[in-house]
N, C-alpha and C positions, 0 to 999 in steps of 0.2 A: 846585338841589334835584332836578331831573329826572335829572341825571347820577348823583347819589347813589342814587336809587331804582333806576336801571338797574344800578349796580355792586354793590349790596347783596346780591342773590341769588348773584352770582358769588363774592363774598367769603365768604359763608356756606357755599357748596358747597366752596370750597377749604379752609376750616377743617375741615369734616366729613370731607373726603377725607384730610387730614393726620391727623386723629384716628383714622380707620380704619386707615391704614398703621401708625401708632404702636401700635395695639392688636394688630395681627397680628404685628408685629416683637417685641412684648413677651410673646407667648404662651408662648414658651420650650419648644417641643417640637422636640427635635433628631431624633427618630426618628418619621416619620409612620406607620410600620407598613406591613404588606402582608397580603394575603389569600392563604392557602394552602388547597388542596383536600385534605380528608381523607375518611375513610369516611362521616362524618355530613354532609358538605357543606363549605362554605367557612368558614374560621375566621380572624379577625383576629389576626395575630401581631405583637407589638411595638406601638408607638404610645404615646400619652400617656394613654390611657384604661384604667383598671383595671376589672375586672368589678364591683367594688362601687360604681363611680361612677355607673352607670346603674341607675335604679330602674324596674322593670317591674311594673305592677300585675297582679294575678290577673284573668283574664277574668271578666266578669260572667255570672251564671247566666241563661240564656235561658228565658223562660216557655214552658211546653209548648204545642205547636201543637194544633189540634183533632184532627188525625190521631193524635197521641200519646195523647190522652185516650180514644179509642175502642179502642186496643190494650191487651189485658190485660198486666199486669206480668209480667216474667220472674221465675221463682223458682229 
């Protein structure tokens, strides 16, 4: 029974490692992409991610600071 308790974590680790390797192999991305420098900065060219795959939320509005409350509004 003691030998089984000693071997169980190694067996579980081996199974998890095999699942991780199978997941990476099955990802199916032949072109990893590359970064190219253009006028606006770096841009990812190629790869398996399309622009619509990433959802970026709009930044939240920050509450005014006390210094902003004392300053008159610009017109």
